[in-house]
C-alpha positions in Angstrom: -189.8 -20.8 136.2 -186.3 -19.4 136.2 -184.2 -20.9 139.0 -180.6 -20.1 139.9 -178.9 -22.0 142.7 -175.4 -21.1 143.8 -173.1 -23.4 145.7 -169.4 -23.8 146.5 -169.0 -21.0 149.1 -167.2 -21.5 152.4 -164.3 -20.4 154.6 -160.9 -20.1 152.9 -157.6 -18.6 154.0 -156.1 -15.6 152.3 -154.3 -16.7 149.1 -156.6 -19.7 148.8 -159.0 -20.7 146.0 -162.7 -21.6 145.6 -164.9 -22.4 142.7 -168.5 -21.3 142.8 -171.2 -22.9 140.7 -174.6 -21.8 139.7 -177.1 -24.4 138.5 -179.6 -22.8 136.1 -183.0 -24.0 135.0 -186.3 -22.7 133.5 -184.8 -20.9 130.6 -182.5 -21.4 127.6 -179.2 -21.2 129.4 -177.0 -21.5 126.3 -178.3 -18.2 124.9 -178.3 -16.2 128.1 -175.9 -13.5 129.2 -175.0 -14.3 132.8 -173.4 -12.3 135.6 -171.8 -12.9 139.0 -172.4 -10.2 141.7 -171.3 -10.0 145.3 -172.4 -8.1 148.3 -170.0 -7.6 151.2 -171.4 -6.8 154.7 -172.6 -3.2 154.9 -171.9 -2.5 151.2 -173.9 -2.3 148.0 -174.1 -5.3 145.6 -171.3 -5.0 143.0 -170.8 -6.6 139.6 -167.9 -9.1 139.6 -168.0 -10.7 136.2 -170.1 -11.3 133.0 -170.1 -13.9 130.3 -171.9 -14.2 126.9 -174.0 -17.1 126.0 -171.3 -18.9 124.1 -168.7 -18.1 126.7 -166.6 -16.3 124.1 -166.9 -12.9 125.8 -166.1 -12.1 129.4 -165.6 -9.0 131.6 -164.3 -8.5 135.1 -164.4 -5.9 137.8 -161.0 -4.3 138.2 -160.8 -5.6 141.8 -160.9 -9.3 140.6 -159.2 -9.1 137.2 -156.4 -11.6 136.9 -157.6 -13.6 140.0 -161.1 -14.7 139.1 -162.3 -16.5 136.0 -166.0 -16.8 134.9 -166.9 -19.8 132.7 -169.9 -21.9 131.8 -170.9 -25.4 130.7 -173.9 -25.1 128.5 -174.4 -28.8 128.4 -174.8 -28.8 132.2 -176.7 -25.5 132.4 -174.1 -24.4 134.9 -172.2 -21.1 135.5 -168.9 -21.1 137.3 -166.6 -18.6 139.1 -163.1 -19.7 139.8 -161.5 -17.6 142.5 -157.8 -17.6 143.1 -155.5 -15.6 145.4 -158.4 -14.7 147.6 -158.2 -11.7 149.8 -160.1 -10.8 153.0 -161.9 -8.1 150.9 -163.4 -10.8 148.7 -165.5 -11.8 151.7 -169.1 -11.5 150.5 -172.3 -13.3 149.5 -171.9 -14.2 145.8 -174.9 -14.2 143.5 -175.7 -15.6 140.1 -177.8 -13.3 137.9 -179.8 -13.4 134.7 -181.5 -10.1 134.0 -184.1 -9.7 136.8 -183.5 -13.1 138.3 -181.3 -13.8 141.2 -180.2 -16.9 143.2 -180.1 -16.9 147.0 -176.4 -16.5 147.0 -173.5 -18.4 148.6 -171.3 -17.0 151.3 -167.5 -16.7 150.8 -165.4 -15.9 153.8 -161.7 -15.2 153.4 -160.0 -15.2 156.8 -157.1 -16.7 158.6 
């Protein structure tokens, strides 16, 4: 069955960096369009970034453009989200997504 397992979250100071990972299994990862979402406390889940199966096409929410980078390693069946210049408003649970499938998320807290 499809499994998505996020990792790499934690507490980071404003201006800091984190890299999230999503280990995928149970499907053909290399041909799958993938997404990162996030949900901040009291807010709706929002789309953060997307990437095509080959990794050649990416999109970003305006709020993270220029600071976050989505990437993938198809040999390792792993999706990444490199987050730089983090802001307190980036605090959220971050989720890996493939169509109707979701991971359990990893919490990112940006605070001094």
